[in-house]
C-alpha positions as CSV (number, residue, x, y, z in Angstrom):
1,M,14.3,-2.1,-32.1
2,P,17.9,-2.3,-31.0
3,G,18.7,-5.1,-28.6
4,G,15.1,-6.1,-28.1
5,R,12.2,-8.1,-29.4
6,T,8.6,-7.2,-30.2
7,H,5.5,-8.7,-28.9
8,G,2.2,-8.8,-30.8
9,S,-0.5,-6.8,-29.1
10,S,-3.1,-9.2,-30.4
11,D,-2.0,-12.1,-28.2
12,Y,-1.9,-12.2,-24.5
13,N,-0.9,-15.9,-24.1
14,H,2.3,-14.9,-22.4
15,L,0.2,-14.2,-19.3
16,L,-1.3,-17.7,-19.6
17,P,-5.0,-17.0,-18.8
18,M,-7.1,-19.9,-17.5
19,G,-7.8,-22.4,-20.1
20,S,-4.8,-21.5,-22.3
21,D,-2.7,-24.3,-23.6
22,S,0.0,-22.1,-25.0
23,E,3.3,-21.1,-23.5
24,D,5.7,-18.4,-24.4
25,D,5.2,-17.8,-28.1
26,D,7.1,-15.5,-30.4
27,F,4.8,-12.7,-31.6
28,G,4.5,-10.7,-34.8
29,D,4.8,-7.0,-35.6
30,E,2.5,-4.3,-34.4
31,Q,1.8,-0.6,-34.4
32,R,3.0,1.5,-31.5
33,T,2.0,4.9,-30.3
34,E,4.1,6.7,-27.7
35,T,2.1,7.9,-24.7
36,D,4.1,10.9,-23.5
37,N,1.2,13.3,-23.2
38,T,0.7,14.9,-19.8
39,G,-2.4,14.6,-17.8
40,T,-3.7,11.8,-20.0
41,K,-7.2,10.8,-19.0
42,M,-8.2,7.2,-18.9
43,Q,-9.9,6.0,-22.0
44,D,-12.8,3.6,-22.1
45,A,-10.8,1.2,-24.2
46,E,-8.8,-2.0,-23.8
47,V,-5.2,-1.6,-22.8
48,G,-2.4,-2.8,-25.0
49,L,1.1,-3.9,-24.2
50,I,3.7,-1.5,-23.0
51,H,6.8,-2.1,-25.1
52,T,10.3,-1.4,-24.1
53,N,13.3,-0.2,-26.1
54,L,16.8,-0.4,-24.8
55,K,18.4,3.0,-25.4
56,N,21.4,2.2,-27.4
57,G,24.7,3.6,-26.1
58,H,23.2,5.8,-23.4
59,G,22.9,3.4,-20.4
60,H,19.6,4.7,-19.3
61,G,17.9,1.3,-19.2
62,Y,14.5,0.9,-20.8
63,N,12.0,3.3,-22.4
64,F,8.3,2.1,-22.0
65,R,6.1,2.5,-25.1
66,Q,2.4,1.6,-25.5
67,S,1.2,-0.5,-28.4
68,A,-2.2,-0.1,-30.0
69,R,-4.2,-3.3,-29.5
70,K,-5.6,-5.1,-32.6
71,Q,-7.9,-8.0,-31.7
72,D,-7.1,-11.3,-33.2
73,P,-10.5,-13.1,-33.8
74,M,-8.8,-16.5,-33.3
75,C,-7.6,-15.5,-29.9
76,T,-9.8,-14.5,-27.0
77,P,-7.8,-13.2,-24.0
78,T,-9.5,-13.5,-20.6
79,R,-10.3,-10.0,-19.3
80,G,-11.8,-8.5,-16.3
81,A,-13.1,-5.0,-15.3
82,V,-10.6,-2.9,-13.4
83,M,-12.2,-0.4,-11.1
84,L,-10.3,2.6,-9.9
85,A,-11.1,4.6,-6.8
86,L,-9.6,8.1,-7.1
87,S,-9.9,10.1,-3.9
88,L,-8.8,13.7,-4.2
89,L,-7.4,15.0,-1.0
90,F,-7.7,18.5,-2.2
91,F,-11.3,19.4,-1.6
92,G,-11.8,15.7,-1.2
93,V,-13.3,15.1,-4.7
94,G,-12.9,11.6,-5.9
95,Y,-14.2,9.3,-8.7
96,I,-14.1,5.7,-9.7
97,A,-13.8,4.4,-13.3
98,G,-13.4,1.0,-14.9
99,F,-11.4,-0.6,-17.7
100,F,-10.2,-4.1,-18.8
101,T,-7.3,-6.3,-17.7
102,P,-6.2,-9.0,-20.1
103,F,-5.7,-11.9,-17.7
104,S,-7.5,-14.1,-15.2
105,I,-6.6,-15.3,-11.7
106,K,-7.0,-18.3,-9.4
107,Q,-8.5,-17.0,-6.2
108,K,-6.5,-17.3,-3.0
109,Y,-8.0,-19.1,-0.1
110,T,-10.8,-17.2,1.6
111,P,-12.8,-18.5,4.6
112,K,-15.9,-20.2,3.5
113,Q,-18.3,-17.8,5.2
114,L,-16.8,-14.9,3.1
115,L,-16.9,-16.6,-0.3
116,P,-19.9,-15.3,-2.3
117,K,-22.2,-17.8,-3.9
118,R,-21.9,-18.0,-7.7
119,P,-24.7,-15.8,-9.0
120,S,-27.2,-17.1,-11.5
121,I,-26.9,-13.8,-13.4
122,I,-23.5,-12.3,-14.0
123,K,-23.3,-8.6,-13.6
124,E,-21.2,-7.0,-16.4
125,S,-18.8,-4.4,-15.0
126,R,-19.0,-1.2,-17.0
127,P,-17.1,2.0,-16.5
128,W,-18.6,3.9,-13.6
129,H,-17.9,7.2,-12.1
130,L,-18.5,8.3,-8.5
131,K,-17.7,11.7,-7.0
132,L,-16.8,11.9,-3.3
133,S,-17.5,15.5,-2.4
134,D,-15.2,17.1,0.2
135,W,-13.6,13.7,1.2
136,G,-10.2,12.2,0.8
137,S,-8.7,8.8,1.7
138,E,-5.6,7.1,2.9
139,S,-7.4,3.9,3.5
140,C,-6.9,0.3,2.6
141,I,-9.7,-1.5,0.6
142,R,-11.6,-4.5,1.8
143,L,-14.0,-6.7,-0.3
144,V,-17.1,-8.2,1.4
145,D,-20.5,-9.2,0.0
146,V,-22.5,-6.4,1.7
147,D,-25.9,-6.7,0.0
148,G,-26.1,-10.5,-0.1
149,D,-26.2,-10.8,-3.9
150,G,-23.3,-13.2,-4.0
151,L,-20.9,-10.6,-5.4
152,L,-18.1,-8.8,-3.5
153,D,-18.5,-5.1,-2.7
154,V,-16.0,-2.4,-1.7
155,L,-15.4,-1.1,1.8
156,T,-13.0,1.8,2.4
157,G,-12.3,4.6,4.9
158,L,-12.6,8.4,4.3
159,A,-11.3,11.6,5.8
160,I,-13.2,14.9,5.6
161,G,-11.4,17.5,3.4
162,K,-11.0,20.1,6.2
163,D,-8.2,21.2,8.5
164,I,-8.7,19.1,11.6
165,T,-5.7,20.2,13.5
166,E,-7.9,21.7,16.2
167,M,-9.4,18.2,16.8
168,V,-6.3,17.0,18.5
169,L,-8.1,18.4,21.6
170,E,-11.1,16.1,22.4
171,S,-13.3,19.0,23.6
172,T,-13.3,20.6,20.1
173,M,-15.1,17.8,18.3
174,D,-18.6,19.2,18.8
175,K,-17.4,22.7,18.0
176,F,-15.6,21.6,14.9
177,C,-18.6,19.7,13.5
178,S,-21.0,22.4,14.3
179,K,-18.9,25.0,12.6
180,H,-19.0,23.0,9.4
181,G,-22.8,22.3,9.7
182,M,-22.4,18.7,10.6
183,E,-23.4,16.4,13.5
184,T,-20.8,14.8,15.7
185,P,-18.9,12.7,14.7
186,C,-18.0,14.2,11.3
187,A,-14.3,14.0,10.5
188,G,-14.2,10.5,9.1
189,A,-16.4,7.8,7.6
190,V,-16.5,4.2,6.3
191,I,-18.4,3.6,3.1
192,A,-19.6,0.5,1.2
193,L,-19.9,0.7,-2.6
194,R,-21.5,-2.0,-4.7
195,G,-18.7,-3.7,-6.5
196,Y,-20.0,-3.9,-10.0
197,D,-21.4,-0.4,-10.4
198,G,-20.1,1.8,-7.5
199,K,-23.5,2.5,-6.0
200,L,-23.3,3.7,-2.4
201,L,-24.8,1.0,-0.2
202,W,-24.2,2.6,3.2
203,Q,-22.0,5.1,5.0
204,T,-21.1,5.3,8.7
205,K,-19.6,8.5,10.2
206,T,-16.5,8.1,12.5
207,Y,-14.7,10.4,14.9
208,S,-11.6,10.8,12.6
209,E,-10.0,9.4,9.5
210,I,-10.2,5.6,9.1
211,F,-7.2,4.2,7.2
212,A,-7.1,0.6,8.5
213,M,-9.8,-2.2,8.4
214,N,-9.7,-5.9,9.3
215,C,-12.8,-7.8,8.3
216,H,-11.6,-11.3,9.3
217,G,-11.5,-13.2,12.5
218,V,-13.9,-11.4,14.8
219,D,-17.7,-12.0,14.8
220,V,-18.9,-9.3,17.3
221,N,-22.7,-9.7,16.9
222,Q,-22.3,-13.5,16.5
223,D,-24.4,-13.7,13.3
224,G,-22.0,-16.2,11.7
225,L,-20.3,-13.5,9.6
226,D,-17.1,-11.7,10.5
227,D,-17.4,-8.0,11.3
228,C,-15.0,-5.2,10.4
229,I,-12.7,-3.7,13.0
230,V,-11.8,-0.3,11.7
231,S,-9.2,2.2,13.1
232,G,-7.2,5.3,12.2
233,R,-6.1,8.7,13.4
234,L,-7.0,10.4,16.7
235,K,-7.4,7.0,18.5
236,D,-10.5,6.0,16.6
237,L,-11.3,2.3,17.0
238,R,-14.7,0.7,16.3
239,A,-16.5,-2.4,15.1
240,I,-18.8,-2.2,12.1
241,D,-21.3,-4.8,10.7
242,P,-20.3,-4.9,7.0
243,K,-23.8,-5.9,6.0
244,T,-25.5,-2.8,7.4
245,G,-22.8,-0.3,8.3
246,K,-24.1,-0.3,11.9
247,T,-21.5,0.5,14.5
248,L,-21.4,-2.4,17.0
249,W,-19.1,-0.8,19.5
250,V,-16.7,2.1,19.9
251,S,-13.6,1.8,22.1
252,N,-13.6,4.2,25.1
253,P,-11.4,7.1,24.0
254,D,-10.6,8.0,27.6
255,N,-8.4,4.9,27.8
256,L,-6.4,5.7,24.7
257,R,-3.7,8.4,24.1
258,L,-4.9,11.7,22.8
259,G,-4.0,12.3,19.2
260,W,-2.3,8.9,18.6
261,N,-3.1,6.5,15.8
262,I,-4.4,2.9,15.9
263,Y,-3.1,0.7,13.1
264,T,-4.5,-2.4,11.5
265,T,-5.8,-4.8,14.2
266,T,-5.2,-8.5,14.5
267,P,-7.4,-11.1,16.1
268,I,-6.2,-13.6,18.7
269,P,-8.2,-16.5,20.4
270,D,-11.0,-15.8,22.9
271,M,-9.4,-15.1,26.3
272,N,-12.5,-14.6,28.5
273,N,-14.7,-17.5,27.3
274,D,-17.4,-15.3,25.8
275,G,-17.2,-17.0,22.4
276,I,-15.7,-13.9,20.6
277,N,-12.1,-13.6,19.6
278,E,-10.1,-10.8,21.2
279,I,-8.1,-8.1,19.3
280,V,-4.5,-6.8,19.6
281,I,-3.8,-3.2,18.6
282,S,-0.7,-1.1,18.3
283,H,-1.2,2.5,19.6
284,G,1.3,5.2,18.8
285,G,2.4,8.0,16.5
286,D,2.3,11.4,18.3
287,P,1.7,14.1,15.7
288,I,2.8,16.9,17.9
289,I,6.5,16.0,18.4
290,A,8.9,17.4,15.9
291,A,10.9,15.1,13.7
292,D,14.3,16.2,15.2
293,N,13.1,15.5,18.7
294,H,14.2,11.9,19.4
295,K,12.7,11.8,22.9
296,R,9.4,10.1,22.2
297,H,6.5,8.7,24.1
298,S,6.5,4.9,24.3
299,G,4.2,3.1,21.9
300,R,1.7,0.6,23.3
301,L,0.6,-3.0,22.5
302,I,-2.9,-3.4,23.8
303,M,-5.4,-6.3,24.2
304,I,-9.0,-5.3,23.3
305,N,-12.1,-7.2,24.3
306,G,-13.6,-8.3,20.9
307,A,-17.2,-8.2,22.2
308,T,-17.1,-4.7,23.7
309,G,-14.0,-2.9,22.3
310,Q,-12.7,-2.1,25.8
311,I,-9.1,-2.5,26.9
312,M,-8.4,-5.7,28.8
313,G,-5.9,-5.2,31.6
314,R,-2.8,-3.0,31.2
315,Y,-1.0,-2.1,28.0
316,L,2.6,-3.2,27.1
317,D,4.9,-0.3,26.6
318,M,7.6,-0.5,24.0
319,P,11.1,-1.1,25.3
320,E,13.5,1.8,25.7
321,D,10.6,4.3,25.3
322,K,10.3,3.7,21.5
323,E,7.4,5.0,19.5
324,M,5.2,2.6,17.5
325,Y,3.7,2.7,13.9
326,I,3.4,-1.0,13.0
327,S,0.4,-3.2,12.6
328,P,0.9,-6.4,14.8
329,V,0.8,-9.8,13.1
330,V,0.2,-13.2,14.7
331,H,2.6,-16.1,13.8
332,Q,2.1,-19.8,14.5
333,R,4.8,-22.4,15.0
334,R,4.5,-26.1,14.1
335,D,3.1,-27.2,17.5
336,G,0.5,-24.4,17.5
337,S,2.4,-22.0,19.6
338,M,1.3,-18.4,18.7
339,Y,3.4,-15.3,18.8
340,I,2.6,-11.6,18.2
341,L,5.1,-9.9,15.9
342,Y,5.5,-6.1,16.2
343,G,8.1,-3.3,15.9
344,S,9.1,0.0,17.4
345,G,10.8,3.2,16.3
346,G,10.0,5.6,13.5
347,E,11.4,7.4,10.5
348,T,14.1,9.2,12.5
349,V,14.2,7.1,15.7
350,G,15.9,3.7,16.0
351,G,13.8,0.7,16.9
352,L,13.3,-3.0,17.4
353,F,11.6,-6.0,15.8
354,L,10.0,-7.9,18.6
355,A,7.9,-11.0,19.3
356,I,5.9,-12.1,22.4
357,S,3.9,-15.3,22.8
358,V,0.2,-14.9,23.2
359,P,0.3,-16.5,26.7
360,D,3.0,-14.2,27.8
361,F,1.1,-11.2,26.5
362,Y,-2.1,-12.4,28.2
363,R,-0.2,-12.8,31.5
364,Y,1.5,-9.4,31.3
365,V,-1.7,-7.4,30.6
366,N,-3.5,-9.2,33.4
367,N,-0.4,-9.0,35.8
368,L,-0.2,-12.8,36.2
369,D,2.9,-14.8,37.0
370,H,4.5,-17.1,34.3
371,S,3.0,-20.2,35.8
372,H,-0.5,-19.1,35.1
373,K,-2.2,-21.1,32.3
374,T,-3.7,-19.2,29.4
375,P,-7.1,-20.2,28.2
376,T,-7.9,-21.5,24.7
377,V,-4.3,-21.3,23.5
378,G,-2.5,-24.5,22.4
379,G,1.2,-25.2,21.8
380,Q,4.2,-26.1,24.0
381,Y,5.9,-22.7,23.8
382,K,9.5,-24.1,24.0
383,Q,12.3,-21.6,23.7
384,W,12.2,-20.1,20.2
385,G,15.6,-20.7,18.7
386,Y,18.4,-19.3,20.7
387,R,16.6,-16.1,21.6
388,K,15.4,-15.8,25.2
389,P,12.5,-13.5,26.2
390,N,13.0,-10.6,28.7
391,F,11.1,-10.4,32.0
392,K,8.0,-9.2,30.1
393,G,8.1,-12.1,27.6
394,E,9.4,-9.9,24.7
395,I,11.9,-11.5,22.3
396,E,14.2,-9.1,20.4
397,L,14.7,-10.3,16.8
398,Y,16.4,-7.2,15.2
399,R,17.7,-3.8,16.3
400,S,18.4,-0.6,14.3
401,E,20.1,2.4,15.9
402,T,19.0,4.8,13.1
403,N,15.4,3.9,12.1
404,G,12.5,1.9,13.3
405,V,10.6,-1.2,12.1
406,M,7.3,0.2,10.8
407,V,6.1,-2.3,8.2
408,P,4.3,-5.4,9.3
409,P,6.2,-8.6,8.5
410,V,5.1,-11.0,5.7
411,L,4.5,-14.6,6.6
412,V,5.0,-17.2,3.9
413,D,6.6,-20.7,3.8
414,I,9.8,-20.2,1.8
415,N,11.8,-23.3,2.9
416,K,8.8,-25.6,2.6
417,D,9.0,-27.1,6.1
418,G,5.3,-26.5,6.7
419,V,5.8,-23.4,8.9
420,K,5.5,-19.9,7.5
421,D,8.7,-18.0,7.5
422,I,9.0,-14.3,8.5
423,L,10.2,-11.5,6.2
424,M,11.0,-8.3,8.1
425,S,11.5,-4.9,6.4
426,A,13.1,-2.3,8.5
427,F,13.0,1.4,7.6
428,D,16.8,1.6,7.4
429,G,16.9,-0.5,4.2
430,T,17.4,-3.9,5.9
431,M,15.4,-7.0,5.0
432,I,15.7,-10.3,6.9
433,L,14.1,-13.6,6.2
434,F,13.8,-15.6,9.5
435,D,13.0,-19.3,9.6
436,G,9.5,-19.4,11.2
437,E,10.2,-22.4,13.3
438,T,13.8,-21.8,14.5
439,L,14.3,-18.1,14.0
440,D,17.5,-18.8,12.0
441,V,18.3,-16.1,9.5
442,L,17.8,-17.6,6.0
443,W,19.1,-14.4,4.3
444,K,19.7,-10.8,5.0
445,I,20.1,-7.8,2.5
446,K,20.6,-4.1,3.0
447,F,19.6,-1.3,0.5
448,E,21.8,1.6,1.4
449,D,20.3,5.1,1.6
450,K,16.8,3.6,1.0
451,E,13.7,3.8,3.1
452,S,10.3,2.2,2.7
453,Y,6.7,2.0,3.9
454,S,6.0,-0.8,1.4
455,S,4.9,-4.3,2.5
456,P,6.6,-6.9,0.3
457,A,4.2,-8.8,-2.0
458,P,5.1,-12.6,-2.3
459,G,4.7,-14.3,-5.7
460,Y,6.4,-16.6,-8.2
461,F,8.5,-14.4,-10.5
462,N,11.3,-16.7,-11.8
463,D,10.9,-20.3,-12.8
464,D,11.8,-22.1,-9.6
465,D,9.3,-23.2,-6.9
466,T,10.2,-20.6,-4.3
467,L,8.1,-17.5,-3.7
468,D,9.8,-14.2,-4.6
469,F,9.0,-10.7,-3.3
470,M,8.2,-7.3,-4.9
471,F,8.4,-4.1,-2.9
472,H,9.3,-0.4,-3.1
473,W,12.3,1.4,-1.7
474,S,12.5,5.2,-1.9
475,G,15.8,7.2,-2.3
476,G,16.5,10.0,0.2
477,A,15.7,10.4,3.8
478,W,12.3,11.1,5.4
479,P,10.5,13.3,4.7
480,Y,12.1,14.1,1.3
481,Y,12.5,11.5,-1.4
482,N,13.4,12.0,-5.1
483,S,13.1,8.5,-6.5
484,T,11.6,5.1,-5.8
485,D,12.9,1.7,-6.9
486,V,10.4,-1.1,-7.6
487,I,12.3,-4.3,-6.9
488,V,11.8,-8.1,-7.1
489,V,14.1,-10.2,-5.1
490,D,14.7,-14.0,-5.1
491,G,13.0,-15.7,-2.2
492,K,15.8,-18.2,-2.0
493,D,18.6,-15.8,-1.2
494,G,17.4,-12.2,-1.5
495,V,19.3,-11.3,-4.7
496,V,17.7,-8.7,-7.0
497,L,15.9,-10.3,-10.0
498,W,14.3,-7.2,-11.5
499,N,13.9,-3.5,-10.8
500,T,12.9,-0.2,-12.2
501,T,13.3,3.4,-10.9
502,S,10.9,6.3,-10.9
503,H,11.4,10.0,-10.0
504,R,9.0,10.3,-7.1
505,Y,8.4,8.6,-3.8
506,D,5.8,5.9,-3.6
507,V,4.7,4.1,-0.4
508,S,2.1,1.8,-1.9
509,S,2.3,-1.9,-1.5
510,D,2.0,-4.3,-4.5
511,L,-0.4,-7.0,-5.3
512,V,0.1,-10.5,-6.8
513,A,-2.5,-12.5,-8.8
514,R,-2.3,-16.3,-9.2
515,T,-2.6,-17.6,-12.8
516,S,-3.1,-21.0,-14.3
517,S,0.5,-21.2,-15.2
518,Y,2.5,-23.2,-12.7
519,H,4.6,-20.9,-10.5
520,R,4.2,-17.8,-12.7
521,D,2.3,-15.0,-11.1
522,V,1.2,-11.5,-12.2
523,F,2.6,-8.6,-10.1
524,L,0.5,-5.4,-10.0
525,F,2.6,-2.3,-9.1
526,R,2.3,1.4,-9.2
527,M,4.8,4.0,-10.3
528,Q,4.9,7.8,-10.0
529,G,7.2,10.1,-12.1
530,R,8.5,7.4,-14.4
531,K,8.3,9.7,-17.4
532,G,10.0,12.8,-15.9
533,D,13.0,14.6,-17.3
534,G,16.2,12.8,-16.7
535,A,14.5,9.5,-16.0
536,L,16.5,6.6,-14.8
537,N,14.1,3.8,-15.7
538,Q,16.2,0.8,-15.2
539,A,19.2,0.4,-12.9
540,A,20.6,-2.3,-10.7
541,I,20.5,-1.9,-6.9
542,H,23.6,-2.1,-4.8
543,G,23.6,-3.8,-1.4
544,A,22.0,-7.1,-2.2
545,T,23.8,-10.2,-0.8
546,G,25.5,-12.3,-3.5
547,A,26.0,-11.5,-7.2
548,Q,23.7,-9.0,-8.8
549,R,21.5,-11.2,-11.0
550,V,18.6,-10.8,-13.4
551,I,16.5,-13.1,-15.5
552,N,17.2,-13.1,-19.2
553,R,15.3,-15.0,-22.0
554,R,17.6,-17.1,-24.1
555,S,17.3,-16.5,-27.8
556,S,17.6,-20.2,-28.5
557,N,14.6,-21.2,-26.4
558,P,12.2,-18.5,-25.2
559,N,10.7,-20.8,-22.6
560,E,14.0,-21.2,-20.7
561,L,15.4,-18.7,-18.3
562,E,18.9,-18.1,-17.2
563,E,20.3,-15.9,-14.5
564,T,23.2,-13.7,-15.7
565,V,25.8,-12.0,-13.7
566,V,26.1,-8.4,-14.8
567,D,29.7,-7.4,-15.4
568,D,31.8,-5.2,-17.7
569,D,31.7,-7.7,-20.5
570,N,27.9,-7.9,-20.9
571,F,26.5,-4.8,-19.2
572,D,25.1,-3.5,-22.6
573,A,23.6,-6.8,-23.6
574,P,19.8,-6.7,-24.2
575,G,17.6,-7.6,-21.3
576,L,20.2,-7.0,-18.6
577,L,19.8,-4.5,-15.8
578,L,22.7,-2.1,-15.8
579,P,24.8,-1.6,-12.6
580,E,24.2,1.8,-11.0
581,S,27.9,2.7,-11.6
582,H,27.2,3.0,-15.3
583,F,24.7,5.8,-14.8
584,T,25.0,9.5,-13.9
585,R,22.0,10.4,-11.7
586,R,20.8,13.8,-13.0
587,R,17.4,14.4,-11.5
588,R,15.9,17.8,-12.0
589,A,15.1,19.1,-8.5
590,V,11.4,19.5,-8.0
591,P,10.1,21.8,-5.2
592,K,9.1,19.7,-2.2
593,D,5.7,21.2,-1.6
594,F,4.8,23.4,-4.6
595,I,4.3,22.5,-8.2
596,E,3.4,25.4,-10.6
597,C,1.1,25.0,-13.6
598,E,4.2,25.7,-15.8
599,S,6.1,22.8,-14.3
600,D,6.9,19.6,-16.2
601,Q,3.8,17.6,-15.6
602,T,5.2,14.3,-16.9
603,L,6.9,13.9,-13.6
604,M,3.5,13.9,-11.9
605,I,1.9,11.0,-13.8
606,T,0.9,8.0,-11.8
607,E,0.7,4.6,-13.6
608,L,-0.4,1.1,-12.7
609,F,1.3,-1.9,-14.4
610,A,0.9,-5.6,-14.5
611,M,3.9,-7.8,-15.1
612,D,5.0,-11.4,-15.0
613,R,8.5,-12.7,-15.9
614,T,7.7,-13.1,-19.6
615,V,7.0,-9.4,-19.9
616,M,9.5,-8.0,-17.4
617,K,10.9,-5.7,-20.2
618,A,7.4,-4.7,-21.3
619,P,4.9,-4.5,-18.4
620,I,1.3,-4.0,-19.3
621,K,0.0,-0.5,-18.4
622,L,-3.5,-0.8,-16.9
623,W,-4.1,2.9,-16.1
624,E,-2.5,6.3,-15.7
625,K,-3.5,9.6,-14.0
626,G,-1.9,13.0,-14.5
627,S,-2.2,16.4,-12.9
628,E,-5.1,18.8,-13.3
629,K,-5.0,22.6,-13.1
630,H,-6.9,24.5,-10.5
631,Y,-7.4,28.3,-10.6
632,Y,-8.0,30.5,-7.6
633,K,-7.7,34.0,-6.3
634,V,-6.3,35.5,-3.1
635,Y,-8.2,38.4,-1.7
636,T,-7.1,41.3,0.6
637,V,-6.8,40.5,4.3
638,K,-5.9,42.8,7.2
639,R,-3.0,41.9,9.6
640,L,-2.2,43.3,13.0
641,H,1.4,42.3,12.6
642,Y,3.6,40.8,9.9
643,H,3.6,37.4,11.5
644,T,0.0,37.3,12.7
645,S,-2.7,35.3,11.0
646,P,-5.2,37.1,8.7
647,L,-8.8,37.8,9.6
648,L,-10.6,36.0,6.9
649,T,-14.0,36.5,5.3
650,T,-15.2,33.9,2.9
651,F,-16.8,34.7,-0.4
652,D,-18.3,32.2,-2.8
653,S,-15.8,32.8,-5.6
654,Y,-12.7,33.1,-3.4
655,I,-10.7,30.7,-1.3
656,P,-9.5,32.0,2.1
657,L,-5.8,31.5,2.6
658,K,-3.5,31.8,5.6
659,K,-0.3,33.9,5.7
660,C,-1.0,36.0,2.6
661,K,1.2,39.1,2.5
662,R,-0.8,41.1,-0.1
663,Q,-3.6,40.6,-2.6
664,A,-2.6,38.6,-5.6
665,P,-2.8,40.6,-8.8
666,G,-5.0,38.1,-10.6
667,T,-6.1,34.5,-11.0
668,M,-3.5,32.0,-9.7
669,C,-3.0,28.4,-10.7
670,V,-2.0,25.3,-8.8
671,M,-1.6,21.7,-10.0
672,I,-3.8,19.0,-8.4
673,Q,-1.3,16.1,-8.6
674,P,-1.3,12.4,-7.7
675,D,0.5,12.0,-4.4
676,E,0.6,8.5,-3.1
677,R,0.2,8.5,0.7
678,T,-1.4,5.1,1.6
679,T,0.8,3.0,3.8
680,G,-1.1,-0.2,3.2
681,Q,-1.8,-2.0,0.1
682,H,-2.8,0.2,-2.8
683,G,-5.8,-1.8,-3.7
684,S,-7.4,-5.2,-3.7
685,Y,-8.2,-7.8,-6.3
686,R,-11.0,-10.3,-6.6
687,D,-14.0,-10.9,-8.8
688,V,-16.7,-8.3,-8.1
689,D,-19.0,-9.0,-11.0
690,G,-19.2,-12.8,-11.0
691,D,-17.5,-13.4,-14.4
692,G,-14.6,-15.3,-13.0
693,K,-12.1,-12.6,-14.1
694,L,-9.8,-10.4,-12.2
695,D,-11.1,-7.0,-10.9
696,V,-8.7,-4.5,-9.3
697,I,-9.6,-1.6,-7.0
698,V,-7.0,1.1,-6.5
699,N,-7.1,4.0,-4.0
700,L,-5.4,7.2,-5.3
701,I,-4.9,10.5,-3.6
702,S,-4.4,13.8,-5.5
703,V,-3.4,17.0,-3.7
704,G,-2.8,20.7,-4.4
705,I,-1.2,23.3,-2.3
706,L,-2.6,26.9,-2.5
707,R,-0.1,29.7,-2.1
708,D,-0.1,33.5,-2.4
709,D,2.0,35.3,-5.0
710,Y,5.0,35.3,-2.6
711,A,4.9,31.4,-2.6
712,L,4.3,31.2,1.1
713,L,2.5,28.1,2.2
714,S,-1.2,28.9,2.4
715,K,-3.4,25.9,2.4
């Protein structure tokens, strides 16, 4: 293998599972099989290493290859069951399946009341398969012990697989549900699945699609366990008891904007002395306004009564009439002062990154003067750094004239002063790390011509004691992207440590698993279109502050790491990321909204990888999902005029389509392809079967667009 080294597939010690005494060993030879087949179905088998060859003399970075795993009886890798939730948006058909991951984790801190008791009988996770008929999902995943067996179960939101455009009008809900033979509400749902076998435990219908859930910090029914505040499209906001699925309250829709979204909620201390924490929501996202219309309705920050779900006082409009898509986050300074962090603006509209203290927010919504004391909130609330609040109490932290701030900030202590620092990601490619106590800028980087919905995932990647960050940046401009870079940056200064490029956009957020190895974490990330024609699988990213650096293993000592500056003298050395200037980007154009059955399907494969710094050139593939063919017919329809909609009659064997010019001559085919659309994390990891090993749940969407023989958009 030119310029590289091989790793034996029989040994996973490089991931340092719990109880392992070994460090980075050299491994022997192994057999390899290339997995370039399209539409590969997941096999019920253990997953081997993905090996990487440097293409000699071509400058195209790294080629991933999969090795066949041969078990060494003297080495027992720790493994867990990986459960995959596949929700098909097209016709809403989904399924869940399981396979093994070769490493363990140390659990992150979880409130005591949410930690399941260690079961006396361990439930072995086996592959399980669940169909979700006529439902799709863009939801995050939450893990809660629903049935009281001491094991974590899966909660997620769903959307009905129907055209709900008409439901933007409130009065049509009953008509819409009745037309489809369902009771009101019908367009959304929240479900609970038993973690170790996927059995449906309960389901609760909702007004519209639920894509956000927060199951921490608010005990609505005061039973000693936190309840889930769920929210989503068409102003749906409700509290659900995770044990039973019972709806505890539904926010009054008359007080919320018609058609707008509600993003992930955040709890704040009890403000009315009823013993239940209150909730802060962001409300915005008008689906009717065209992308090129920059005159938008102002988004709203709203305080919600945690006990009843009703609005408390007035809402806070975004400055300068900016729209709002972000989930608010609460930050706490050293003295206990609490601030709500939020943003404004959108994909094509400039915006701000803002903060407001909890007392100032309370006083504003209740129309109180600044001398009024706020109940149950500690802290001195001295001026935060050099930034002064406006008359409403808002503090401007960042401004972009071109795009908004849509991704919630990540709060982690980078400078080790005991206060969490604030990492902001703006849609214009800017990332800024603020000191959480002083608001000083610790570092700032800019990725030119990149946009992102991805929340950075903090974890230890290189060998220092500072957290690093993995995230996704897509190339292009909303709504059309033709590539995505998965990037790890150094938490100390924001320089790029590692990256890889795929051919399709991906808005998923990554996960990080703790291991028993000191300051060496496992990053879980998803890629789409990595195998497509003209792939550029490894390239450096321009725009990072400081020298472009990567981690490279020294041949003299594989346990030591060095950071190497990439220049003309060493750009072809093994293990280095090549500067973008050494590549010619030749990406075959793919139609933005229509993939034929004869198209190159390798571009449509979605893959899930696990990686730590010792296998950065050979990430472990956990799973992949390709496209599937769907056959259909278009039948004759009558039109009153060329531009009028057809009068449709449905038959069992035909699919009614809109805007059909004439009858198709025969059976047509469309690809149902993976199409990542979740804007939150792509999954969740914990132990759902009680064996102490890592389990991962991933939410995947697949879509297909039906057309007539003139390739007009149909459905």
